[in-house]
FILUMVO-923587 format. One record per residue: x, y, z of N, C-alpha, C, CB in turn. Coordinates in steps of 0.1 Angstrom, whole numbers, plus 2048, in hexadecimal, padded with zeros to 3 digits. Atoms other than C-alpha are relative to their C-alpha. Glycine has a CB too. Layout:
XYZXYZXYZXYZ...
REM end
This chain:
7F87FB80B624AE517E80380F8027F97FD7F37FE7F27FE61FB0918780C8038097F38078057F67FE7F6636B061A580E7FE7FA7FF7F680B7F3803807652AF718F80480C7F77FF7F47F77FD7F480864FB1517780580C8087F48047F87FC7F57F7651B2D19380E7FF8057F780180C7F28027FC671B1D1A080A8027F58017F18057F77FE80B681B1C17E80180F7FC7FA7F87F37FF7F1802678B4117980880780A7F28068007F87FA7F5688B4A19A80F7FD7FD7FC7FB80E7F28038036A8B371908058087F58017F17FC7FC7F780B6A9B4A16F80380E8057F68007F57FE7F27FB6A5B6B18180D8018087F48048097F38007F76C1B6219A80C7FF7F78007F48097F58018086D8B5917E80380C7F77FF7F47F77FF7F38086D1B7A16C80580B8097F38037FA7FB7F67F86DCB8E18A80F8037FD7FE7FC80F7F27FC8026FCBA218580A7FA80A80280F7FF7F68057F771CB9419480280A80A80D7FD7F87FE7F77F5720BA41B680D8088007FE7F980D7F37F9801744BAC1B080080B7F580C7F67FE8017F680B73DBBD18F7F780B8047FB7F97F38097F67FB720BCF19F80880B8087F47FA8077F97F77F7736BDE1BA80B8077F98067F880C7F67F9808751BE61A17FA80C7F98067F67F58067F5807739BFC18E7F980A80A7F57FB7F78067F77F672DC0C1AF80B8068087F67F98097F57FA7F8750C171BB7FE80F80080E7FC7FA8017F17FE750C3A1C87F28048058028067F380D7FC7FB72CC391D480180480F7F57F47FF8007FB7F2727C4D1F47F37FB80780181080180C8067FA70FC3820A7FD80980D8037F280480B8068066F4C3C2147FD8067F27F38018098027FC80E6EAC3E1EF7F27FC7FC80B7FB7F780D8038066C9C3F1DD8017F77F47F880C7FC80080880C6C0C281C08058097F47F27FA7FC7FB7F780B6C5C461A880F8038017F880D8017F17FE7FE6E8C4C1B78077F47FB80380380F7F980C8046F1C281B17FF7FE7F17F97F480680180180F6E4C2818D80980A7F97F18037FB7F77F58066F6C4918580F7FC8017FE80D8087F28047FF717C3C1938037F47F78037FC80F7FD80B808714C1B1818018047F17F57F58017FF7FB80E70EC2D16080E8077FE7F580A7FD7F47F880172CC4416780C7F680080180980B7F580A7FF742C2516E7FF7F67F57FF7F880D80080980C738C1414D7F97F380180E7FD7FC80880C7FE71FBFA1597F87FE7F37F780180C80880480C70DBE713D7F18028038037F27FC80E7FD7FF6E8BEA1377F97F680A7F97FE7F280680A7F76E0BC914A80280580F8077F37FE7FD7FC7F26F1BD716A7F780D80380F8038018087F47FE6DFBF91657F17FC8038018097F480E8057FE6BDBE71627FF7FA80D7FC7F67F58018077F36C4BD218180080B80B80D7F78028007F57F66CCBF21957F380880080B8097FE80C7F98026ADC031877F47F88067FD8047F280C8087FC697BE61928007FE8108017F27FA8008017F26A1BE81B77F780A80680E8018068097F67FA68ABFA1D080680D8017FB7FB80E7FB7F27FF68DC201D180180480E7F78097F87FE7FD7F269CC251F380F8038027FB7F480A7F27FD7FD6BDC2E2048067F380480180A80C7F880C7FD6D7C1220580C8048088057F97F37F57FC7F66F0C1322280D7FA7FD7FC7FC80D7F380680470CBFF2117FF7F67F58067FA80C7FF80980B717BE81F67F87F380280E7FC7FD80880C7FE708BC92067F18017FF8037FB80F80E7FE8026E6BD82077FC8017F17FC80D8078037FF80E6E8BE01E28017F27F980B80A7F97FF80E8066F4BBD1D97F47F880480D7F980580C8087FC6D8BAE1ED7F38047F97FE80280F80B7FB8076BEBC41DD8007FC7F17FF8108017FF80480E6CABBC1BA7FD7F27FE80E8047FA80280F8016CAB971C17F27FC8028097F980980E8037FD6A6B991CD7F78057F67FD80580E8097FA809698BAD1B17FF7F97F380480F7FD
REM end
């Protein structure tokens, strides 16, 4: 039973990830490589909602070399 709950929880987490297209829309103008703080700041400036801001704040604090790296990190967090 525990395994089923874990799988269901993972599905819920995946469905709560921001849409990758919307994510990149709110990150337009980012100069890569960019830190997590740079990404959060840009998303706020571009009018991202709280869910998207929280998703970006939850990714590891490191340098991201491009949009694909950010999308992957958000989908895994």
